N, C-alpha and C positions, 0 to 999 in steps of 0.2 A: 583304667577301670577293669575290675576283676570280671572274669567270665561268670555268667549266670546260667545255670542249667535248670530247666523247668521239666518236671515230670516225676512220677512215682518210680522208685527203684524196682518195683515189681513189674514194670512195663519195659518197653524198648529203651527207655531212658537209662536202664542199667548199662547198656553198651557205651553210652556217652560218659557216664560216671566212670566206667572202667577205663576208657581212654584218658580222661582227665587225670585219673590216679596214676596211670602208667607214665604219663608225661610230667607228673609232679606239678600240675597247674593249680594255682589257687583259684577256688571258685566258690560261688554261693549256690546252694541247692535249694530250689523252691519246689517242694514235693506235692505237686498237683495231682489229684486223683480224678480221673475221668468219671468214675462211678458216682461221685458225689456232685457232678456238674461243674467242678472247678474249671474245666477246660472250655466251658461254654459261656463263661463270664466275659463281659465286654473287654475288660482290661487284657485278658489273655488272648482273646480273639484279635486284638491289635498286633499281637506277637505272632500268633499262628492262626490265620483265618480259617483253617481247616478244623480247628478245635481238637487237635490231637497232640500227644506228646511223643517224643521230646521236642523241645525247642531250645535254642540258646540265644543269649545276647552277649556279644563280645565287642564292647565299645559300640561303634555304630553299626556293626554287622549283626543281623538277625537271620538265623537259619533254622529250618526244620528238616526232618528226616534223619534218623540216627546215623545211618551209614555215611551219608553225605557230610554230616557234621564231623564225624570222625576223620574222614579224608581231609577235611579242611583243617582240623586241629593238628593232625599229624604233619601236614605240609607246612603250616604256619610255624610250628615249634621246631621242625627239623629233627635231626638225630636218627637213630637206627629204625625207629618205627615209620619214618617217612619214606616215600619212594626216593631212590637215589638218583634216578634219571628218568627220561621220558618213557622208556620201555617199562620200567617198574611202575610208573604212574599209570600207564595204560593197563597193566596187569592187575594193579590194586582196584582200579575202577571195574575191570572185567569181573573179578572175583566177587566184588561187592554186589554188582548188579546180578550176577549169577545166583548169589545166595538168595536175593529177593525173588528172582523169577523162577528158580528151579526148586527152592527148598521151603521158603518161609510159610507160604499158605498151607502146605501140607503138614508142616511141623505144628503150626498153630492149631490145625484140626486135631492132631493127636494130643496136644497139651489140653485142649478143651475137653477132649474125651476122658483124659486122666483126672482132671481137676474139678470139672463142673458137676453140680448135683444132677441126678438122673434126668430130671425134667429139662435140663438145659444142655445135655450132651448132644453132639451132632449125630446125625443118622448113622447107624452101623454100616450101611453101604458106603457112605461117604468116608468113614474111617478106614475101611478096607481099601478104598481107592487111594486114599492118601498114603497108606503103607506101601502099596504097589508103586505109586508114582515116585516114591523116594528111592527106589532101588537103583534106577539108572544114574541119577545125579550123585548118589553116594559112591557108586563105582567110579564115576569121573573124579571125585575128590580123592578117593583112595589111590587111584592110578597116579594122580599128580603128586601125592605125598610119597609114592614109591620112588619118584624121581629126585626129590629133595626133601629135607625135614620140614621145611616151611614153604609157603605158597610163593614167596619171592626168592627162595634159595635157602641159605644157611642161617637166616636170622628171623626172629619174630617181628612182624611188621603190622601195619594197619590192615593189610589184606587178611592176615590170620585173625586179628582181633575182630574184624567185621564179620568174617565167615564163622568163626567160633562162637561169636555172639548170637548168631542164628542157630547154629547146630546144637548149641548147649541146651536148647529147648527140648531136645530128644531125651535128655536126662530127666526132665520133669515129666515127660510122657512115658517114662519107663520103656523106651524103645532102645533095645540093645544094638550096639555096633559090632558085634562079634564077626559078622560076615565081611566087615571092612576093617581089618586090623590096623592098617596104616592110619586111617582116619580116626580110629578109636584112640590110638597111642598119641596122635597129634592133639586131639581134643583134650585128653587128660593133661598133656603138657601145657596147653594154653590155659586151661581152667585151674591149673595148680600154681599159676603165677601169683606172686604176692598181692598185686593190686586186686585181682579177681577174688581171691580168698578173703581179703580184708573187707571187701564190699558185700560179698555173699554171706559171710559168717560161716560158722561151723555147719557141716552137713548134718 
């Protein structure tokens, strides 16, 4: 049975679609839009009772949470995107959790500030706190990428895809990475990959 991916490509679902395309996996895409109530319908709540996207169905396996889905797909498929040993698996998990805990909430705040109409923008003080809070983790990422071109060494892997899938939001927020040149170059490399470009379309 083919993989089914649920969620709008304008959401975190993009990360899972990117992974599926990188792995050349056949899949069915069900483009649910949370804004229209799609994710609160009973049929979907049986798949993800949280009512969020993305989610996948892969045969009898149902998963939610974009970065966990990607770790699963990479390990199942194998190849260069998958961790090659236990140490790499630990590092891929580490970087994925780090992206969620250290980056994502603050990046979402900046994206909302850039894209939302004035009445829905976050409080300016919250935006400034988000910018400040990103300084330290971006230094951590930049330092790691000064040691090797990718997060697991010399090849693009699920760790890079997961972290880049989060950091790419800074582009939507018009937040420049000039103070972190290694991270900026790495992100450009990741988002220039054929699978990413084909999904995103022309800039």
